[in-house]
ROGUGU-582638 format. One line per 8 residues: for each residue x, y, z of C-alpha. Coordinates in steps of 0.05 Angstrom, whole numbers, plus 5000, padded with zeros to 4 digits. Example, Ala and Ser with C-alpha at 12.3 -4.5 7.8 and 13.67 -1.06 7.14 Angstrom:
# residues 2
5246,4910,5156 | 5273,4979,5143
# end
This chain:
# residues 698
5323,4392,4963 | 5339,4436,4899 | 5373,4501,4916 | 5338,4571,4906 | 5362,4574,4835 | 5326,4512,4803 | 5258,4524,4839 | 5266,4592,4836
5213,4628,4793 | 5189,4545,4778 | 5102,4558,4777 | 5122,4614,4734 | 5106,4621,4655 | 5169,4661,4634 | 5219,4680,4596 | 5246,4611,4613
5186,4578,4603 | 5162,4618,4531 | 5231,4609,4499 | 5220,4543,4513 | 5150,4524,4486 | 5135,4579,4443 | 5158,4565,4360 | 5204,4624,4355
5163,4670,4315 | 5108,4675,4378 | 5161,4682,4424 | 5197,4743,4398 | 5129,4769,4388 | 5109,4766,4465 | 5169,4789,4482 | 5164,4842,4446
5100,4866,4487 | 5126,4845,4545 | 5176,4880,4549 | 5173,4941,4496 | 5099,4950,4513 | 5077,4931,4435 | 5002,4912,4423 | 4993,4842,4431
4982,4808,4359 | 4919,4770,4363 | 4953,4709,4321 | 4993,4686,4372 | 4945,4673,4421 | 4928,4609,4423 | 4995,4585,4411 | 5014,4614,4476
4948,4591,4499 | 4955,4522,4485 | 5041,4537,4513 | 5005,4555,4581 | 4957,4501,4579 | 5015,4451,4572 | 5056,4471,4620 | 5006,4481,4680
4980,4410,4659 | 5047,4381,4672 | 5044,4412,4738 | 4981,4397,4772 | 4941,4442,4745 | 4859,4417,4725 | 4838,4496,4731 | 4845,4568,4703
4829,4633,4720 | 4836,4712,4706 | 4856,4736,4774 | 4842,4821,4779 | 4849,4858,4822 | 4782,4895,4846 | 4777,4946,4879 | 4781,4919,4950
4850,4923,4958 | 4847,4845,4949 | 4854,4801,4898 | 4793,4765,4862 | 4799,4693,4818 | 4740,4656,4780 | 4771,4581,4768 | 4746,4539,4704
4765,4475,4688 | 4804,4460,4622 | 4765,4404,4616 | 4714,4397,4545 | 4677,4332,4520 | 4694,4292,4479 | 4651,4252,4434 | 4675,4191,4469
4640,4206,4536 | 4703,4226,4563 | 4743,4296,4567 | 4800,4328,4535 | 4841,4393,4569 | 4836,4449,4531 | 4852,4525,4531 | 4837,4573,4477
4872,4647,4460 | 4800,4676,4468 | 4800,4646,4538 | 4861,4673,4551 | 4854,4744,4516 | 4788,4746,4555 | 4739,4723,4609 | 4666,4753,4627
4657,4752,4715 | 4595,4782,4746 | 4619,4869,4745 | 4548,4885,4786 | 4585,4849,4851 | 4645,4888,4858 | 4665,4958,4889 | 4634,5007,4818
4630,5070,4853 | 4558,5081,4807 | 4584,5059,4737 | 4551,4984,4749 | 4487,4970,4776 | 4464,4903,4811 | 4417,4892,4751 | 4484,4912,4695
4517,4852,4712 | 4575,4846,4650 | 4642,4854,4661 | 4708,4843,4623 | 4766,4817,4643 | 4826,4826,4594 | 4896,4783,4596 | 4959,4833,4612
5018,4791,4577 | 5057,4839,4608 | 5057,4808,4682 | 5069,4736,4678 | 5014,4676,4689 | 5034,4635,4759 | 5011,4572,4786 | 4970,4572,4853
4961,4501,4873 | 4918,4467,4823 | 4907,4536,4772 | 4936,4579,4721 | 4926,4642,4745 | 4929,4705,4688 | 4940,4769,4710 | 4884,4810,4675
4851,4877,4680 | 4779,4887,4695 | 4729,4931,4661 | 4656,4951,4650 | 4606,4930,4605 | 4630,4994,4570 | 4700,5004,4574 | 4702,5031,4637
4765,5013,4692 | 4739,4965,4748 | 4808,4949,4773 | 4875,4991,4795 | 4913,4952,4744 | 4878,4980,4695 | 4896,5054,4709 | 4953,5030,4731
4980,5001,4662 | 4961,5072,4633 | 4999,5121,4681 | 5055,5073,4660 | 5043,5083,4577 | 5032,5169,4597 | 5103,5159,4641 | 5139,5120,4570
5114,5178,4522 | 5133,5239,4565 | 5203,5204,4580 | 5217,5189,4520 | 5210,5255,4480 | 5255,5282,4542 | 5306,5236,4528 | 5306,5249,4456
5325,5319,4466 | 5387,5289,4500 | 5407,5265,4434 | 5387,5194,4465 | 5368,5148,4411 | 5377,5081,4438 | 5325,5078,4485 | 5260,5048,4461
5222,5042,4523 | 5226,5088,4599 | 5185,5041,4652 | 5178,5052,4723 | 5207,5001,4783 | 5180,4992,4857 | 5201,4948,4911 | 5145,4941,4960
5176,4931,5036 | 5111,4899,5064 | 5103,4899,5149 | 5052,4856,5190 | 5043,4821,5253 | 5047,4744,5276 | 5015,4730,5328 | 4995,4668,5358
4919,4631,5319 | 4894,4609,5381 | 4897,4681,5416 | 4871,4707,5347 | 4810,4670,5350 | 4782,4703,5417 | 4786,4765,5386 | 4718,4778,5353
4754,4841,5334 | 4802,4824,5302 | 4775,4777,5264 | 4723,4818,5251 | 4758,4890,5227 | 4828,4862,5230 | 4847,4909,5292 | 4841,4915,5365
4789,4958,5385 | 4801,4951,5457 | 4872,4932,5504 | 4898,4969,5556 | 4973,4986,5551 | 5019,4921,5568 | 5070,4922,5620 | 5122,4917,5568
5118,4942,5496 | 5165,4968,5456 | 5208,5015,5502 | 5267,4976,5506 | 5271,4976,5428 | 5292,4905,5430 | 5258,4876,5382 | 5290,4920,5324
5324,4868,5280 | 5340,4821,5352 | 5343,4758,5348 | 5290,4713,5305 | 5254,4673,5348 | 5252,4600,5321 | 5174,4593,5299 | 5174,4654,5265
5244,4626,5222 | 5204,4575,5204 | 5151,4613,5182 | 5201,4669,5138 | 5235,4598,5115 | 5179,4577,5077 | 5146,4639,5060 | 5203,4651,5028
5207,4575,4983 | 5144,4596,4963 | 5162,4666,4948 | 5217,4642,4904 | 5176,4596,4870 | 5124,4642,4838 | 5189,4690,4829 | 5180,4734,4867
5247,4760,4895 | 5251,4766,4972 | 5307,4791,4991 | 5310,4824,5062 | 5270,4797,5126 | 5282,4820,5204 | 5235,4835,5263 | 5207,4913,5270
5203,4960,5316 | 5142,4929,5361 | 5139,4867,5384 | 5107,4807,5343 | 5120,4862,5284 | 5169,4841,5215 | 5192,4868,5157 | 5201,4827,5085
5231,4870,5026 | 5241,4860,4957 | 5280,4871,4890 | 5241,4918,4865 | 5221,4908,4796 | 5176,4932,4747 | 5107,4972,4772 | 5063,4924,4743
5094,4859,4762 | 5117,4898,4830 | 5036,4905,4842 | 5024,4837,4828 | 5074,4798,4865 | 5063,4847,4929 | 4986,4829,4919 | 5014,4752,4927
5067,4769,4974 | 4990,4788,5026 | 4967,4726,5011 | 5014,4683,5010 | 5035,4712,5088 | 4972,4701,5112 | 4969,4626,5079 | 5037,4603,5110
5030,4637,5184 | 4965,4594,5184 | 4997,4531,5167 | 5045,4549,5221 | 4984,4561,5275 | 4995,4645,5269 | 4960,4703,5237 | 4985,4753,5195
4957,4817,5215 | 4960,4875,5158 | 4917,4922,5194 | 4961,4985,5184 | 4949,5000,5258 | 4925,4929,5296 | 4945,4962,5376 | 4948,5023,5395
5012,5046,5442 | 5050,5016,5401 | 5080,5019,5329 | 5031,5004,5263 | 5059,4983,5193 | 5058,5011,5125 | 5091,4995,5065 | 5148,5023,5035
5141,5028,4961 | 5216,5048,4933 | 5197,5083,4870 | 5250,5090,4808 | 5259,5103,4732 | 5288,5080,4677 | 5307,5065,4598 | 5306,4992,4570
5373,4999,4554 | 5386,4991,4641 | 5391,5063,4658 | 5362,5095,4722 | 5355,5162,4705 | 5340,5181,4785 | 5426,5157,4788 | 5482,5218,4778
5520,5197,4717 | 5587,5212,4693 | 5591,5259,4655 | 5565,5342,4658 | 5511,5322,4604 | 5493,5258,4642 | 5488,5298,4700 | 5449,5350,4664
5392,5286,4644 | 5399,5266,4725 | 5383,5329,4754 | 5324,5353,4683 | 5287,5277,4724 | 5305,5300,4790 | 5263,5359,4790 | 5203,5330,4742
5199,5290,4808 | 5198,5348,4861 | 5151,5388,4811 | 5094,5333,4809 | 5105,5324,4883 | 5088,5388,4899 | 5035,5411,4852 | 4998,5341,4867
5009,5337,4944 | 4937,5323,4952 | 4925,5277,4903 | 4992,5232,4929 | 4966,5238,5005 | 4894,5215,4983 | 4921,5148,4946 | 4942,5125,5015
4877,5151,5060 | 4848,5099,5076 | 4816,5095,5152 | 4867,5043,5175 | 4921,5083,5157 | 4879,5146,5194 | 4915,5119,5261 | 4979,5108,5237
5001,5177,5191 | 5038,5223,5240 | 5060,5172,5292 | 5125,5167,5309 | 5129,5105,5263 | 5098,5138,5199 | 5103,5196,5165 | 5064,5270,5186
4991,5273,5134 | 5037,5339,5103 | 5075,5322,5050 | 5149,5332,5037 | 5219,5310,5009 | 5280,5298,5033 | 5339,5302,4981 | 5387,5305,5035
5437,5365,5054 | 5491,5354,4992 | 5425,5344,4937 | 5400,5410,4967 | 5457,5458,4959 | 5468,5429,4895 | 5398,5454,4879 | 5415,5514,4900
5466,5534,4871 | 5427,5507,4803 | 5376,5571,4821 | 5424,5623,4830 | 5470,5618,4794 | 5538,5611,4851 | 5585,5567,4875 | 5567,5489,4894
5618,5491,4936 | 5671,5527,4973 | 5724,5471,4960 | 5713,5476,4884 | 5687,5543,4876 | 5655,5523,4820 | 5580,5557,4777 | 5535,5502,4772
5507,5518,4694 | 5485,5459,4658 | 5519,5463,4591 | 5578,5514,4599 | 5608,5482,4661 | 5609,5421,4688 | 5577,5395,4747 | 5608,5376,4788
5616,5310,4805 | 5586,5278,4867 | 5564,5215,4900 | 5514,5176,4880 | 5497,5157,4947 | 5490,5216,4982 | 5441,5210,5024 | 5425,5196,5106
5360,5165,5123 | 5304,5203,5135 | 5251,5163,5170 | 5207,5217,5191 | 5213,5241,5122 | 5137,5220,5073 | 5184,5222,5009 | 5250,5214,5017
5313,5213,4954 | 5350,5147,4971 | 5403,5153,4924 | 5381,5125,4862 | 5304,5121,4877 | 5254,5163,4919 | 5211,5120,4986 | 5156,5136,4992
5142,5125,5067 | 5058,5140,5073 | 5019,5071,5034 | 4987,5016,5088 | 5010,4961,5094 | 4947,4932,5072 | 4939,4967,5005 | 4960,4955,4940
5008,5000,4906 | 4979,5001,4842 | 4937,5076,4868 | 4989,5106,4888 | 5043,5095,4832 | 4990,5106,4782 | 4993,5181,4811 | 5058,5187,4818
5072,5165,4749 | 5019,5202,4723 | 5040,5260,4762 | 5119,5265,4736 | 5093,5251,4665 | 5059,5318,4669 | 5124,5348,4702 | 5164,5319,4636
5111,5330,4582 | 5111,5409,4600 | 5185,5401,4602 | 5190,5370,4518 | 5140,5429,4499 | 5188,5483,4527 | 5248,5456,4504 | 5229,5418,4446
5222,5485,4398 | 5288,5516,4439 | 5335,5554,4408 | 5399,5540,4450 | 5381,5466,4478 | 5434,5482,4551 | 5397,5550,4555 | 5344,5534,4562
5346,5467,4599 | 5382,5507,4659 | 5331,5565,4654 | 5278,5513,4656 | 5319,5471,4723 | 5327,5537,4752 | 5239,5555,4743 | 5228,5484,4776
5270,5501,4829 | 5244,5572,4852 | 5175,5547,4844 | 5164,5484,4877 | 5236,5483,4933 | 5180,5497,4986 | 5162,5420,4987 | 5234,5404,5004
5248,5393,5079 | 5312,5357,5110 | 5287,5356,5179 | 5250,5327,5227 | 5179,5313,5189 | 5153,5307,5268 | 5176,5378,5294 | 5102,5416,5301
5143,5471,5284 | 5158,5441,5215 | 5091,5420,5205 | 5062,5491,5223 | 5122,5517,5176 | 5101,5463,5126 | 5021,5497,5127 | 5018,5568,5156
5083,5596,5117 | 5097,5542,5050 | 5028,5522,5033 | 5032,5463,5042 | 4966,5410,5045 | 4962,5382,5114 | 4898,5327,5098 | 4888,5294,5168
4836,5245,5152 | 4801,5202,5091 | 4745,5244,5087 | 4785,5309,5083 | 4835,5273,5023 | 4772,5252,4992 | 4748,5308,4949 | 4813,5323,4926
4799,5266,4872 | 4749,5317,4836 | 4780,5382,4843 | 4793,5407,4774 | 4871,5408,4764 | 4875,5327,4790 | 4816,5315,4747 | 4849,5344,4674
4914,5308,4706 | 4892,5244,4708 | 4845,5257,4649 | 4888,5295,4593 | 4942,5225,4607 | 4877,5177,4588 | 4894,5148,4661 | 4827,5158,4682
4757,5182,4664 | 4720,5233,4697 | 4667,5183,4701 | 4728,5127,4729 | 4749,5183,4785 | 4678,5202,4806 | 4667,5129,4825 | 4732,5119,4865
4713,5182,4898 | 4644,5145,4922 | 4690,5080,4931 | 4733,5112,4972 | 4678,5149,5023 | 4646,5082,5015 | 4701,5035,5039 | 4717,5097,5100
4646,5095,5122 | 4637,5023,5128 | 4699,5003,5148 | 4684,5046,5209 | 4616,5033,5215 | 4633,4957,5220 | 4699,4969,5279 | 4634,5026,5315
4583,4956,5308 | 4632,4897,5330 | 4649,4961,5390 | 4588,4958,5418 | 4577,4890,5406 | 4634,4864,5449 | 4624,4920,5501 | 4553,4892,5518
4568,4820,5506 | 4630,4809,5539 | 4658,4875,5572 | 4595,4898,5623 | 4576,4826,5641 | 4653,4812,5650 | 4653,4875,5699 | 4589,4865,5738
4612,4789,5743 | 4677,4803,5780 | 4631,4862,5825 | 4584,4814,5845 | 4638,4764,5876 | 4674,4818,5899 | 4616,4847,5941 | 4587,4769,5956
4664,4763,5988 | 4656,4822,6034 | 4593,4801,6054 | 4613,4736,6065 | 4672,4749,6114 | 4624,4803,6151 | 4582,4749,6155 | 4634,4702,6180
4664,4758,6220 | 4639,4823,6226 | 4700,4855,6251 | 4740,4844,6192 | 4764,4897,6146 | 4733,4889,6073 | 4756,4963,6054 | 4793,4930,5982
4728,4897,5965 | 4677,4946,5976 | 4731,5000,5939 | 4733,4959,5876 | 4664,4934,5886 | 4643,5006,5883 | 4685,5034,5820 | 4675,4979,5793
4601,4991,5783 | 4629,5070,5767 | 4654,5036,5706 | 4598,4986,5682 | 4549,5045,5694 | 4598,5086,5645 | 4603,5029,5600 | 4529,5021,5593
4521,5101,5586 | 4585,5111,5524 | 4551,5047,5491 | 4494,5073,5487 | 4519,5141,5454 | 4559,5107,5409 | 4493,5074,5387 | 4461,5130,5387
4519,5158,5345 | 4513,5098,5291 | 4439,5115,5280 | 4447,5183,5278 | 4495,5168,5212 | 4435,5120,5184 | 4400,5196,5172 | 4449,5222,5132
4440,5227,5053 | 4499,5248,5016 | 4563,5203,5024 | 4619,5248,5044 | 4568,5283,5094 | 4566,5201,5113 | 4632,5196,5124 | 4651,5276,5160
4602,5257,5203 | 4628,5183,5228 | 4693,5227,5228 | 4666,5277,5280 | 4610,5230,5314 | 4616,5165,5316 | 4699,5157,5321 | 4690,5202,5378
4652,5161,5425 | 4686,5097,5402 | 4749,5129,5431 | 4708,5146,5491 | 4677,5076,5497 | 4745,5052,5490 | 4781,5089,5551 | 4736,5061,5601
4737,4987,5574 | 4808,5004,5589 | 4805,5031,5647 | 4765,4969,5664 | 4813,4923,5650 | 4872,4947,5694 | 4826,4930,5752 | 4770,4868,5745
4821,4802,5751 | 4850,4769,5697 | 4808,4702,5701 | 4738,4752,5689 | 4776,4791,5626 | 4736,4759,5570 | 4784,4758,5512 | 4869,4757,5509
4900,4825,5534 | 4947,4865,5486 | 5005,4828,5527 | 4977,4761,5511 | 4966,4780,5433 | 5033,4822,5430 | 5081,4747,5463 | 5041,4699,5440
5087,4672,5388 | 5148,4641,5436
# end
C-alpha cells in the first residue's frame, strides 16, 4: 500500500495537479486567483477545463457536477456525463470552459425564503476557483456558488466568500497603517472539530425516530451511561478503529487534513479534528467530511449520527469552530509578537474581535440556532445561550492595564502604553482551556463552541468575518486621519476595551449566578431558542452591518429569516408526528399486550389455585393500564397541539406556537412513555432501548 504522502490529495485537482497539467501562464493566472482572490481571467477557463477533464478521466471519471451548498446544511449536485456524440456515431469526451464556469440547476425546489417561486425555476451555479475541484467516485465535483436568476444568493457559500473579501479589505487598511507593505491579502482560517455518534446499523433500523428525525424521541435512562467518564479518551474499540482508519484514508485522498481522533464523553460518541485551513476550503471539506463519515459507517455496518442531541441525558455533539486570521506572508494576526510594534498590532486585532462579539452577539447566537441545537446549548457538554469571551487571566490583566494606564505586573511595574513604553513580553499560549465558554481564546485563535454538529460552518464564519471587518473598518477610519498614530492607537484600544469588556468572562459559564449577572448587570443577550433568535436577523443594526459590507442584500436576509423559521417549524412538526405515530402504533400496543398477558396470567393462576397470591400481576397490570390511558391522553393532546399550529398564519407566530405548545406536549408524552418502558417486559418493548443503542458497537 502506498504511503500517506503518495496518495494524500490524489483525488483533488490541487496546485500539484494544476502545475503538472496547465500551461505556465494559465497556471500562474489561476494561482493568483486562488491565493490572492484576484478575478479569474475568462480566457484561461477552456485550458483549465480541458486539464481537469483529462485528469479526471484518467482516474476513471465519467461525469462532472457543480457541487454546491444550498440552505439545507447538506450539499447538492446534478451529474452530467462528459459524453458528446461524434459524427461517426461514437462519442468523444468534452468539457468546456463555459461548462466549468457556469451551470443551471433548478432553483425553485431549494429553500429560498420567497426569492424563488415554483414557476421561477432558473438558478445558476458559478465556479469557485479558490476551492479545489475533487473526485467523488466517478464524478468530477466542481465547488460552486449558487444564485437565483436575479443574482440573489441561494446558498451558504456566496455570503461566506463575500465576508472573506470584506475582512480582507478592512484588515489590509489596518496593516498599511502599521507600515506593512509586503502583505497583499488577509484571509481567515478555520479548523472545525467534528463530534458524532456511531451505532449499529441493525438497531438503528428498528428506531423510526432515528430514521425520520436523526434523534431518539423516546428512551428511558439506561443503567449505565456516561457517569464514570470511562469512555472519554478511552481505548478505541476495534470496530470503531477500523472505521476511523478507512475514514482517514478517504479524507486524506481528498486533501482533508484529518489530524486527531478520539472517544468523546458519551458512550458511542467520538470526535475528529482537522488541521485548520482557509475558511471557504474548510467549509467545503467539513461538508465532505460529514458525508464521508456516513458513507464509511455504512460500509462497517454502522450509522453515523450527526444530530446535536440524539440521546437525552447524555452529551450531545457540537462542532468547535477554531477561527483565526492571517496574512499571505504567513503571519497569524492573533499571535503575540516579538516586539512592541508587533504586539500593538496583535492587541488591535484582538480588541477588534472582542468588539465584534460584543456588538453582534445576537447575530452570532442566531448563526447557530436550529431546532437540534436548542436541545444541546446550555447542557453540561455545551456552552450556555449567552455569548461571552474567555481570554485567560494574563491577557485580561494586560487589557485592564492598557485601559487604566496602570502597571501590568507587580514584578515589572511597567505602564502599558503602546508606542511609548515597551509592552511586556508574554507567552504565545497564555490561556487555560474553558469548556464552558462559548468563545474562548486559545493562544492564536478563537474557539467558538456553540456550532451544532450537523450544521454547515459557513453561516457562523460569515457573521464572524463580517463583524470583525466592521470593527476594523471603524479603527481604520479613525486611525487614518490621526496626527499621532501611536497616541491615537493607544486611545482607541483603551476606548474599545472600556466599551466592550462586559463580554469578557473567565469563569464557569454554567454557573447560574454568572447567567444572572450576564443578563441583569452586564446587559448581554440570552436567546434560549431558535424562535427567540431569528428576529435578530432583521434588526436594523444587523441589517446595516451585513448590507454595508456587501455580504447580504436586505432581500437575502429576509429570505434567510423565513428559511430559518420554516426549517425550525418543519423539523419539530416532523418530530411531533413521528412521536404520535410511534406512541399509537408501537408503544400503546406493546404496553396493552403486556398488561393483557399479565391479567391473563393472574386469571390462570386463580383458576388453577384460587389461593395463590397474584399481587405482582394485579398491581403491575393496574399500573400499566393507567400508563396506557395516560399515553393515549398525552398523544391526543399532542395531536390537538399540532392542529393548532396549522391554524397559525405568520411564520414567526407558528414557530413560537410550536415552541410554547407543541414541544411541552412532546415532553409530556415522552415522560409517560419512558416510564412505561421501565416497567414493560423487554420482549414486549417495540424498539431498541438506550442501553442497546449506546452500547451496540462492540
